[in-house]
C-alpha positions as CSV (number, residue, x, y, z in Angstrom):
1,X,261.2,203.7,38.1
2,X,260.4,205.8,35.0
3,X,264.0,206.0,33.8
4,X,265.8,202.7,34.3
5,X,265.5,202.0,38.0
6,X,268.3,204.4,39.0
7,X,268.7,205.3,42.6
8,X,269.5,209.0,43.2
9,X,273.3,209.4,43.1
10,X,275.1,210.0,46.2
11,X,276.3,213.6,46.7
12,X,280.0,213.2,47.3
13,X,283.1,215.2,48.3
14,X,285.6,214.0,45.8
15,X,286.9,210.6,46.8
16,X,284.7,210.2,49.9
17,X,281.0,210.8,48.9
18,X,278.5,211.7,51.6
19,X,276.0,208.9,51.9
20,X,272.3,209.7,51.5
21,X,269.8,209.4,54.4
22,X,268.3,206.0,54.8
23,X,264.8,207.4,55.1
24,X,262.4,205.9,52.7
25,X,259.4,207.8,51.2
26,X,256.0,206.3,52.1
27,X,254.7,204.0,49.5
28,X,251.8,206.2,48.6
29,X,250.9,207.6,45.2
30,X,252.6,210.8,46.1
31,X,255.7,209.0,47.4
32,X,256.0,206.9,44.2
33,X,255.6,210.0,42.1
34,X,258.4,211.8,44.0
35,X,260.6,208.7,43.7
36,X,260.1,208.5,40.0
37,X,260.7,212.2,39.6
38,X,264.0,212.0,41.5
39,X,265.1,209.1,39.3
40,X,264.2,211.1,36.2
41,X,265.8,214.3,37.5
42,X,268.8,213.4,39.7
43,X,269.3,217.1,40.5
44,X,266.4,216.7,42.9
45,X,268.3,214.0,44.8
46,X,271.6,215.8,45.4
47,X,270.7,219.5,45.4
48,X,268.8,219.4,48.8
49,X,271.9,217.9,50.4
50,X,274.3,220.4,49.1
51,X,276.3,222.1,51.8
52,X,278.1,225.5,51.9
53,X,281.3,223.7,52.8
54,X,281.4,222.1,49.4
55,X,281.3,225.4,47.5
56,X,285.0,226.1,47.7
57,X,285.9,222.8,46.1
58,X,283.4,223.3,43.4
59,X,284.6,226.8,42.6
60,X,288.3,225.7,42.4
61,X,287.5,222.6,40.3
62,X,285.0,224.5,38.1
63,X,287.5,227.3,37.2
64,X,290.2,224.7,36.5
65,X,287.9,222.8,34.2
66,X,286.9,226.1,32.5
67,X,290.5,227.0,31.8
68,X,291.2,223.6,30.3
69,X,287.9,223.4,28.4
70,X,288.1,226.7,26.7
71,X,291.4,225.8,25.0
72,X,290.3,222.2,24.2
73,X,287.1,223.5,22.7
74,X,288.9,225.7,20.2
75,X,291.1,222.8,19.2
76,X,288.2,220.4,18.8
77,X,286.3,222.9,16.7
78,X,289.2,223.0,14.4
79,X,289.0,219.2,14.2
80,X,285.3,219.5,13.3
81,X,286.2,221.8,10.4
82,X,283.8,224.4,11.8
83,X,284.4,228.0,12.9
84,X,286.5,228.0,16.1
85,X,284.0,229.9,18.1
86,X,281.6,226.9,17.8
87,X,283.9,225.1,20.2
88,X,283.2,227.3,23.2
89,X,279.5,227.5,22.2
90,X,279.4,223.8,22.7
91,X,280.4,224.2,26.4
92,X,277.6,226.6,27.4
93,X,274.2,225.0,27.4
94,X,275.0,221.2,27.1
95,X,276.8,221.1,30.6
96,X,273.8,222.9,32.2
97,X,271.3,220.4,30.8
98,X,273.4,217.5,31.8
99,X,273.6,218.9,35.4
100,X,269.8,218.5,35.7
101,X,269.5,215.0,34.2
102,X,272.9,213.3,34.4
103,X,273.7,210.7,37.1
104,X,277.5,211.2,37.3
105,X,278.7,213.7,40.0
106,X,282.1,214.3,38.4
107,X,281.4,214.1,34.6
108,X,282.6,217.1,32.5
109,X,280.5,217.6,29.4
110,X,282.0,219.4,26.4
111,X,283.8,218.7,23.2
112,X,285.9,215.5,22.6
113,X,288.6,214.5,20.1
114,X,287.0,211.3,18.8
115,X,283.5,212.8,18.4
116,X,285.1,215.9,16.8
117,X,287.0,213.7,14.3
118,X,283.8,211.9,13.3
119,X,281.9,215.2,13.0
120,X,284.6,216.6,10.8
121,X,284.4,213.5,8.5
122,X,280.7,213.9,8.3
123,X,280.7,217.5,7.1
124,X,283.9,217.3,5.1
125,X,282.0,217.3,1.8
126,X,280.3,220.6,2.6
127,X,282.0,223.7,1.1
128,X,282.4,226.8,3.2
129,X,283.4,227.0,6.8
130,X,280.1,228.8,7.8
131,X,278.0,226.1,6.1
132,X,280.0,223.4,7.9
133,X,279.3,225.1,11.2
134,X,275.6,225.1,10.5
135,X,275.8,221.4,9.5
136,X,277.6,220.6,12.8
137,X,274.8,222.3,14.8
138,X,272.1,220.3,12.9
139,X,274.2,217.1,13.5
140,X,274.2,217.9,17.2
141,X,270.4,218.0,17.2
142,X,270.2,214.7,15.3
143,X,272.7,213.0,17.6
144,X,270.8,214.2,20.6
145,X,267.4,213.0,19.3
146,X,268.9,209.5,18.6
147,X,270.3,209.3,22.1
148,X,267.1,210.5,23.7
149,X,265.0,208.0,21.8
150,X,267.4,205.2,22.7
151,X,267.2,206.1,26.3
152,X,263.4,206.4,26.5
153,X,263.0,203.0,24.6
154,X,265.7,201.4,26.8
155,X,267.9,200.5,23.9
156,X,271.2,200.8,25.7
157,X,271.9,197.1,25.1
158,X,272.5,197.9,21.4
159,X,275.9,199.5,22.1
160,X,277.0,196.3,23.8
161,X,277.4,194.7,20.4
162,X,280.8,196.4,20.0
163,X,283.6,194.0,20.8
164,X,286.1,195.6,23.1
165,X,289.0,194.3,21.0
166,X,287.5,195.6,17.7
167,X,286.6,198.9,19.4
168,X,290.1,199.2,20.6
169,X,291.5,198.8,17.1
170,X,289.0,201.4,15.8
171,X,289.8,204.0,18.5
172,X,293.6,203.5,18.0
173,X,293.3,204.0,14.3
174,X,291.2,207.1,14.9
175,X,293.9,208.4,17.2
176,X,296.5,207.9,14.5
177,X,294.3,209.7,12.0
178,X,293.8,212.6,14.3
179,X,297.6,213.0,14.6
180,X,298.0,212.9,10.8
181,X,295.3,215.4,10.4
182,X,297.1,217.9,12.5
183,X,300.3,217.9,10.4
184,X,299.1,220.8,8.4
185,X,298.8,223.1,11.5
186,X,301.9,221.7,13.1
187,X,304.0,222.6,10.2
188,X,302.2,225.8,9.2
189,X,301.0,224.7,5.8
190,X,300.2,221.9,3.4
191,X,302.2,218.7,3.6
192,X,302.9,216.0,0.9
193,X,300.6,213.1,0.7
194,X,300.6,209.8,-1.2
195,X,298.7,211.5,-4.1
196,X,301.0,214.5,-4.6
197,X,304.2,213.1,-3.2
198,X,306.1,213.5,-6.5
199,X,304.5,216.8,-7.6
200,X,304.6,218.6,-4.2
201,X,306.4,222.0,-4.1
202,X,309.1,221.2,-1.6
203,X,310.7,224.6,-2.2
204,X,307.8,226.5,-0.6
205,X,308.0,224.2,2.4
206,X,311.1,225.9,3.8
207,X,310.0,229.4,4.8
208,X,310.7,231.5,8.0
209,X,307.1,231.2,9.1
210,X,307.0,227.4,8.6
211,X,310.3,226.8,10.2
212,X,309.2,228.9,13.2
213,X,305.9,227.0,13.3
214,X,307.6,223.6,13.2
215,X,310.1,224.3,15.9
216,X,307.3,225.9,18.1
217,X,305.1,222.8,17.6
218,X,308.0,220.4,18.6
219,X,308.6,222.5,21.8
220,X,304.9,222.6,22.6
221,X,304.5,218.8,22.1
222,X,307.6,218.2,24.4
223,X,306.1,220.6,27.0
224,X,302.7,219.0,27.0
225,X,304.1,215.4,27.3
226,X,306.4,216.5,30.1
227,X,303.5,218.2,32.0
228,X,301.4,215.1,31.4
229,X,304.0,212.9,33.0
230,X,304.4,215.2,35.9
231,X,300.6,215.1,36.4
232,X,300.7,211.3,36.6
233,X,303.9,211.0,38.6
234,X,303.3,209.9,42.2
235,X,306.5,211.6,43.4
236,X,305.9,215.0,41.8
237,X,305.4,218.0,44.1
238,X,301.8,219.0,44.6
239,X,302.4,222.5,43.2
240,X,303.9,221.0,40.0
241,X,300.9,218.7,39.7
242,X,298.5,221.7,40.1
243,X,300.4,223.5,37.3
244,X,300.3,220.4,35.1
245,X,296.5,220.3,35.3
246,X,296.5,223.5,33.3
247,X,299.0,222.3,30.6
248,X,296.7,223.4,27.8
249,X,296.4,226.9,29.2
250,X,300.2,227.1,29.6
251,X,300.8,226.1,26.0
252,X,298.2,228.6,24.8
253,X,299.6,231.5,26.8
254,X,303.1,230.7,25.6
255,X,301.8,230.6,22.0
256,X,300.1,234.0,22.4
257,X,303.3,235.6,23.8
258,X,305.4,234.1,21.1
259,X,303.1,235.1,18.2
260,X,302.6,238.6,19.4
261,X,306.3,239.2,19.9
262,X,307.9,237.9,16.7
263,X,308.0,239.8,13.4
264,X,305.2,239.2,10.9
265,X,307.3,237.1,8.5
266,X,308.1,234.6,11.4
267,X,304.6,234.6,12.8
268,X,302.9,231.2,12.8
269,X,299.3,231.0,11.6
270,X,297.0,232.0,14.4
271,X,293.3,232.0,15.3
272,X,292.6,235.6,14.3
273,X,289.3,237.5,14.8
274,X,286.6,235.6,16.8
275,X,283.1,237.0,17.2
276,X,282.3,238.1,20.7
277,X,279.0,237.8,22.6
278,X,276.9,234.8,23.6
279,X,275.2,232.8,20.8
280,X,271.5,233.3,20.0
281,X,269.1,230.5,20.7
282,X,267.6,229.6,17.4
283,X,266.8,226.5,15.3
284,X,269.7,225.1,13.3
285,X,269.7,225.8,9.5
286,X,268.0,222.9,7.7
287,X,266.2,221.5,10.8
288,X,263.2,220.6,8.6
289,X,265.1,219.9,5.4
290,X,264.6,216.2,4.6
291,X,267.5,216.2,2.2
292,X,270.0,217.3,4.9
293,X,268.6,214.8,7.3
294,X,269.0,212.0,4.8
295,X,272.6,213.0,4.1
296,X,273.6,213.3,7.7
297,X,271.6,210.5,9.4
298,X,274.1,207.6,8.9
299,X,276.8,209.8,10.4
300,X,274.5,210.9,13.2
301,X,273.8,207.3,14.2
302,X,277.6,206.5,14.3
303,X,278.4,209.6,16.3
304,X,275.6,208.9,18.7
305,X,277.0,205.4,19.4
306,X,280.5,206.9,20.0
307,X,279.1,209.6,22.2
308,X,277.5,207.1,24.5
309,X,280.3,204.6,24.5
310,X,283.0,207.1,25.3
311,X,280.8,209.1,27.8
312,X,279.4,206.2,29.8
313,X,282.8,204.4,30.0
314,X,284.5,207.5,31.5
315,X,281.6,208.4,33.8
316,X,281.3,204.8,35.1
317,X,285.0,204.6,35.9
318,X,284.9,207.6,38.3
319,X,281.5,206.7,39.7
320,X,282.9,203.4,40.8
321,X,285.9,205.2,42.4
322,X,283.6,207.6,44.3
323,X,281.1,204.8,45.4
324,X,277.9,205.5,43.6
325,X,276.1,203.9,40.7
326,X,275.0,205.2,37.2
327,X,272.0,204.6,35.1
328,X,272.6,203.9,31.4
329,X,269.1,205.2,30.7
330,X,269.7,208.5,32.5
331,X,273.0,209.0,30.7
332,X,271.3,208.4,27.3
333,X,268.5,210.9,28.1
334,X,270.9,213.5,29.6
335,X,273.4,213.4,26.8
336,X,270.6,213.4,24.2
337,X,268.9,216.5,25.5
338,X,272.2,218.2,26.1
339,X,273.1,217.8,22.5
340,X,269.7,218.9,21.3
341,X,269.9,222.0,23.4
342,X,273.5,222.6,22.2
343,X,272.4,222.4,18.6
344,X,270.1,225.4,19.1
345,X,273.1,227.5,20.2
346,X,275.4,226.5,17.4
347,X,277.2,223.7,19.3
348,X,279.0,220.7,17.7
349,X,278.2,217.2,19.1
350,X,279.4,216.9,22.7
351,X,280.4,214.1,25.1
352,X,281.8,213.4,28.5
353,X,285.5,214.0,28.4
354,X,287.5,211.3,30.2
355,X,290.6,213.5,30.9
356,X,288.4,216.4,32.1
357,X,286.4,214.0,34.3
358,X,289.7,212.9,35.8
359,X,290.6,216.6,36.5
360,X,287.2,217.1,38.1
361,X,287.7,214.1,40.3
362,X,291.2,215.1,41.4
363,X,290.4,218.8,41.8
364,X,287.9,217.9,44.5
365,X,284.5,218.8,42.9
366,X,281.6,217.6,44.9
367,X,278.7,217.8,42.5
368,X,277.6,218.6,38.9
369,X,277.6,222.2,40.0
370,X,281.3,222.3,40.1
371,X,281.9,219.9,37.2
372,X,279.5,221.6,34.7
373,X,277.8,224.8,35.9
374,X,280.9,226.6,36.9
375,X,282.9,225.7,33.7
376,X,279.9,226.8,31.6
377,X,279.7,230.2,33.5
378,X,283.4,230.7,33.1
379,X,283.3,230.0,29.4
380,X,280.2,232.2,29.0
381,X,282.2,235.1,30.5
382,X,285.1,234.4,28.2
383,X,282.9,234.2,25.1
384,X,281.0,237.4,26.0
385,X,284.0,239.6,26.9
386,X,287.4,238.1,26.2
387,X,287.4,236.4,22.7
388,X,289.9,239.0,21.5
389,X,292.4,237.4,23.8
390,X,292.5,234.4,21.5
391,X,293.5,236.4,18.5
392,X,297.2,235.5,18.7
393,X,296.7,231.9,19.8
394,X,298.7,229.9,17.2
395,X,297.0,227.1,15.4
396,X,300.0,224.9,16.1
397,X,299.2,225.2,19.8
398,X,295.7,223.9,19.2
399,X,297.1,221.1,17.0
400,X,299.6,220.2,19.7
401,X,296.8,220.0,22.3
402,X,294.8,217.7,19.9
403,X,297.8,215.4,19.2
404,X,298.6,214.9,22.9
405,X,295.0,214.1,23.6
406,X,294.9,211.8,20.6
407,X,297.8,209.8,21.8
408,X,295.8,209.0,24.9
409,X,293.2,207.3,22.6
410,X,295.7,204.9,21.1
411,X,295.5,201.6,23.0
412,X,298.9,200.2,22.2
413,X,298.8,198.2,25.5
414,X,295.9,196.1,24.1
415,X,298.0,195.3,21.0
416,X,301.0,194.3,23.1
417,X,298.9,192.1,25.3
418,X,297.2,190.4,22.4
419,X,300.6,189.8,20.7
420,X,302.0,188.1,23.8
421,X,299.1,185.6,24.1
422,X,300.6,182.5,22.7
423,X,298.0,179.8,23.2
424,X,297.8,176.4,21.7
425,X,295.2,176.9,19.0
426,X,295.1,179.8,16.5
427,X,291.4,180.1,17.1
428,X,292.3,181.3,20.6
429,X,294.4,184.1,19.2
430,X,291.6,185.5,17.0
431,X,291.6,188.7,18.9
432,X,294.9,189.9,17.3
433,X,293.7,189.7,13.7
434,X,290.4,191.4,14.7
435,X,292.2,194.3,16.3
436,X,294.5,194.6,13.3
437,X,291.6,194.5,10.8
438,X,289.7,197.2,12.7
439,X,292.9,199.3,13.0
440,X,293.8,199.0,9.3
441,X,290.3,199.5,8.2
442,X,290.1,202.8,10.0
443,X,293.5,204.0,8.6
444,X,292.9,202.9,5.0
445,X,289.1,203.3,4.6
446,X,288.3,206.2,6.9
447,X,286.7,206.6,10.3
448,X,283.2,205.6,9.5
449,X,284.3,202.6,7.4
450,X,286.6,201.6,10.3
451,X,283.7,201.7,12.8
452,X,281.6,199.7,10.4
453,X,284.3,197.0,10.1
454,X,284.6,196.9,13.9
455,X,280.9,196.5,14.3
456,X,280.7,193.8,11.6
457,X,283.5,191.9,13.3
458,X,281.8,192.2,16.6
459,X,278.6,190.7,15.2
460,X,280.5,188.0,13.4
461,X,282.1,187.0,16.7
462,X,278.7,186.8,18.4
463,X,277.3,184.6,15.6
464,X,280.4,182.4,15.6
465,X,280.2,181.9,19.3
466,X,276.5,181.0,19.1
467,X,277.1,178.4,16.4
468,X,280.3,176.9,17.7
469,X,279.9,175.9,21.3
470,X,282.9,175.7,23.6
471,X,283.1,172.0,24.3
472,X,285.8,170.5,26.5
473,X,286.6,166.9,27.3
474,X,287.5,166.5,31.0
475,X,289.9,164.1,32.7
476,X,291.0,163.5,36.3
477,X,294.2,165.3,37.4
478,X,296.2,163.1,39.7
479,X,297.3,164.4,43.0
480,X,301.0,164.1,42.2
481,X,300.6,166.1,39.0
482,X,298.7,169.1,40.4
483,X,300.6,172.3,40.8
484,X,297.7,173.9,42.7
485,X,296.5,171.7,45.6
486,X,292.9,172.7,44.9
487,X,293.2,171.1,41.4
488,X,294.3,167.7,42.7
489,X,291.9,164.9,42.0
490,X,289.6,167.3,40.1
491,X,288.0,167.0,36.6
492,X,289.9,169.5,34.4
493,X,290.0,170.2,30.6
494,X,292.4,167.8,28.8
495,X,293.6,170.6,26.4
496,X,294.9,172.7,29.4
497,X,296.4,169.9,31.5
498,X,298.7,167.5,29.7
499,X,299.1,165.2,32.7
500,X,295.4,164.8,33.2
501,X,294.3,161.1,32.7
502,X,291.3,160.2,30.5
503,X,288.9,157.6,31.8
504,X,289.2,154.6,29.5
505,X,285.5,153.7,29.7
506,X,283.7,157.1,30.1
507,X,283.8,160.3,28.1
508,X,283.2,163.4,30.3
509,X,282.1,166.5,28.3
510,X,281.6,170.1,29.5
511,X,279.9,172.9,27.6
512,X,280.7,176.5,28.5
513,X,277.7,178.6,27.5
514,X,274.2,177.9,26.6
515,X,272.9,175.2,24.3
516,X,270.5,176.5,21.7
517,X,269.1,175.7,18.3
518,X,272.2,177.2,16.6
519,X,274.9,175.1,18.3
520,X,273.2,171.9,19.5
521,X,273.9,170.0,16.3
522,X,277.6,170.8,16.6
523,X,277.6,169.7,20.2
524,X,276.1,166.3,19.3
525,X,278.6,165.8,16.5
526,X,281.4,166.5,19.0
527,X,280.0,164.0,21.5
528,X,279.6,161.3,18.9
529,X,283.1,161.8,17.7
530,X,284.6,161.6,21.2
531,X,282.5,158.5,22.0
532,X,283.7,156.6,18.9
533,X,287.4,157.4,19.2
534,X,288.0,154.7,21.8
535,X,286.6,151.2,21.6
536,X,286.1,150.6,25.3
537,X,283.7,153.5,25.9
538,X,280.7,152.5,27.9
539,X,279.0,155.9,28.2
540,X,279.1,159.7,28.1
541,X,278.8,162.1,31.1
542,X,277.5,165.6,30.3
543,X,278.8,168.1,32.9
544,X,276.1,170.9,32.7
545,X,277.6,173.1,35.5
546,X,278.6,175.8,32.9
547,X,275.5,175.5,30.8
548,X,273.0,178.1,32.1
549,X,270.2,177.2,29.7
550,X,269.0,174.8,27.0
551,X,266.2,175.6,24.6
552,X,263.6,173.2,23.3
553,X,265.6,172.4,20.1
554,X,268.7,171.5,22.1
555,X,266.8,169.2,24.4
556,X,265.2,167.4,21.5
557,X,268.6,167.1,19.9
558,X,269.9,165.6,23.2
559,X,267.0,163.2,23.2
560,X,268.1,161.9,19.7
561,X,271.7,161.7,20.8
562,X,270.7,159.6,23.8
563,X,268.8,157.2,21.6
564,X,271.7,157.0,19.2
565,X,274.2,156.2,22.0
566,X,271.9,153.6,23.5
567,X,271.6,151.8,20.1
568,X,275.4,151.4,20.5
569,X,275.1,150.1,24.1
570,X,276.3,153.4,25.6
571,X,274.8,155.4,28.4
572,X,274.3,159.2,28.5
573,X,274.2,160.6,32.0
574,X,273.9,164.2,33.2
575,X,276.0,165.7,36.0
576,X,275.9,169.0,37.9
577,X,272.6,170.2,36.3
578,X,271.5,173.6,37.6
579,X,268.6,173.3,40.0
580,X,266.2,175.5,37.9
581,X,266.7,173.4,34.7
582,X,266.1,169.9,36.1
583,X,262.3,169.8,35.8
584,X,262.4,171.1,32.2
585,X,265.0,168.5,31.2
586,X,263.1,165.7,32.9
587,X,259.9,166.8,31.2
588,X,261.3,166.7,27.7
589,X,263.4,163.5,28.1
590,X,260.4,161.6,29.5
591,X,260.8,161.9,33.2
592,X,263.0,160.0,35.7
593,X,263.2,156.2,36.1
594,X,263.4,155.7,32.3
595,X,266.2,154.4,30.1
596,X,266.9,158.0,28.9
597,X,266.9,159.6,32.4
598,X,267.8,157.3,35.3
599,X,266.6,158.1,38.8
600,X,268.7,160.8,40.6
601,X,270.9,161.3,37.5
602,X,270.2,165.0,37.3
603,X,271.6,165.5,40.8
604,X,274.8,163.5,40.1
605,X,278.3,164.9,40.5
606,X,280.8,164.0,37.8
607,X,282.3,161.2,40.0
608,X,278.8,159.8,40.8
609,X,277.8,159.9,37.1
610,X,281.1,158.1,36.1
611,X,280.5,155.4,38.7
612,X,276.9,155.0,37.6
613,X,278.0,154.4,34.0
614,X,280.6,151.8,35.0
615,X,278.3,149.9,37.4
616,X,275.2,149.8,35.2
617,X,274.2,146.6,33.5
618,X,274.2,146.5,29.7
619,X,270.5,146.7,28.7
620,X,271.2,144.8,25.4
621,X,273.1,142.1,27.4
622,X,270.2,141.7,29.8
623,X,267.8,141.3,26.8
624,X,270.0,138.6,25.4
625,X,270.2,136.9,28.8
626,X,266.4,136.8,29.0
627,X,266.1,135.3,25.6
628,X,268.7,132.6,26.3
629,X,267.0,131.7,29.6
630,X,263.6,131.5,27.9
631,X,265.1,129.2,25.2
632,X,266.7,127.0,27.9
633,X,263.5,126.8,29.8
634,X,261.6,125.7,26.7
635,X,264.3,123.1,25.9
636,X,264.0,121.6,29.5
637,X,260.2,121.4,29.2
638,X,260.3,119.6,25.9
639,X,263.0,117.2,27.3
640,X,260.8,116.3,30.3
641,X,257.9,115.6,28.0
642,X,260.0,113.4,25.8
643,X,261.2,111.3,28.7
644,X,257.6,110.9,30.0
645,X,256.3,109.8,26.6
646,X,259.1,107.3,25.9
647,X,259.6,104.9,28.9
648,X,262.8,103.4,27.4
649,X,264.5,106.8,28.0
650,X,263.7,106.7,31.7
651,X,266.2,103.9,32.1
652,X,268.8,106.1,30.5
653,X,268.1,109.0,33.0
654,X,268.9,107.9,36.6
655,X,266.7,110.6,38.2
656,X,264.5,112.4,35.8
657,X,263.0,114.7,38.4
658,X,266.3,116.1,39.5
659,X,268.4,116.1,36.3
660,X,267.6,116.4,32.7
661,X,269.4,117.1,29.5
662,X,268.3,120.7,29.7
663,X,269.6,120.9,33.3
664,X,272.9,119.6,32.1
665,X,273.1,122.2,29.4
666,X,272.1,124.9,31.9
667,X,274.9,123.8,34.3
668,X,277.4,123.8,31.5
669,X,276.4,127.3,30.5
670,X,276.6,128.6,34.1
671,X,279.9,130.5,33.5
672,X,278.6,132.3,30.5
673,X,275.3,133.2,32.2
674,X,277.1,134.6,35.1
675,X,279.2,136.7,32.8
676,X,276.0,137.9,31.1
677,X,274.4,138.8,34.4
678,X,277.4,140.9,35.3
679,X,276.8,143.0,32.2
680,X,280.5,143.6,31.7
681,X,280.4,142.5,28.0
682,X,279.0,144.5,25.1
683,X,277.6,141.4,23.3
684,X,280.5,139.6,21.7
685,X,280.8,136.9,24.3
686,X,277.2,135.8,23.9
687,X,277.8,134.3,20.5
688,X,279.4,131.2,22.1
689,X,276.5,130.8,24.5
């Protein structure tokens, strides 16, 4: 597969997609080429199966999305600090390009609040609204090229370095910043800040126009929140739910009627004149300007990461609901080329909108034709002929739309969940400080610095987990102490089960995660500490059931650990080793039937390994036994020779052939020798012998 091994997406009808035919192309050169072409251009997979019965659902869903998107795009263009008409421009060509290359049947491509906020921060230093619009178009091309290169080079794994907790803190902080940024439009003028709190002209704050704007904003916010709840309510009437889908349009129409009807002195600030006509297809200003590229490139990389994370998450959610799969590579390429094409028509960076994709799914669209082509055609008609209808749209209406959308970004549920997690160790509650640092960094240092903090924290977590292995000491949970019958008489972590009973003679250790060069030394230190905490320990059992891999450094470190434990008369035995790792372990540790790796030890269960440690004979005790027997044998031989060379001693020994001084000593030592042969002692009882 040329683009990530994606199967052609299933053409669906809302919640119950129609399955593809099971016919398979012949495995010829032509068949392989057609299969690769369908993977690269998903349109070729679903377009031939499109049926006329699906057209009605796509038309209804497409018009609904168009009505929502045209108002959202104006609001998001304001957030980008660009001319408002650049918002609808962003919803013309990018959805069409995505329709050909995207793998999600319900994704709605257009502007988005988070990406708009990042774009506005990136161009904030540029003076002049026209120049900022040109910079946004150039930024769209740069973002698209970055996404396209990442898709072709299969670099989608890079965005997985964002910790979900840190990303939640960053997005929540961004949502709060978006709300604060709209205070100026919500109140009809400038508002006091920390820098001018004492010098701010509060007398000019109370004017008829500003009072009208503030009260209108409060009513619009209340109306949007109410319609949003109606939309989510399972008991609401279907007609009310259908109206709630168009809440942005309702607020915009109400704002137009209010602004046009009130006297000029009470009139809230409004959109004003918008250029009509479709945009020209031309290269963005500064496309070959190296200085502009250098200034915008860091912001473009950040925006590209946010575009993919937000877009792929929303598309994947509804693809799983509808029963088809997505390809991360296809999404990278589709969103990349969509943004590049949009930049040539004056668009700002675009993404897949989660709320619009939900509308597309619920409205019953069956294909990208209804989710993207129809809204693009609708907005094209509006831009070409009806931009004058937006003259009286109050800016407070656009700000209200943005604020309500931004509240959906705030993940306060994650904060509440992290706060309620009261575990034993503070290290287990590290997620709460990480969320707080990412959130505070975004609020205090800005959006890009907040994302940088979130990324840095994610990488630190990865490094920390790779250096500090999760090592648990296991113990048997008695049957009478188990709450769950499946846990009875099982080996469980001591830290999680207070009633679990440690084995007095064996230390059982489990590692969750791989052992590698970075954490193997810490593992051996933990094992040595556990083995020396109790005096009666005879060995260590390593439960490798949760250890998927061990690199060469970790195996060599284990070899040194085994030698160190054997020098202290302790055994080291493996248990539950994964089948594919046994030959590698045996090869490094010297093979089976050795002191380091006893026969069948790699196939032991924990119970078998513990029994083996307890039943084994102490190798040092066996060595001492051999030396003592050898010394006794030599003493007996010398005694016999002495008796034979001195006849007067024969009269002292009644039967030299059957009994000797050495035999007497051996018989006297019989109890100690029996104890040595049992191997139950660790050496102290041999001193008497």
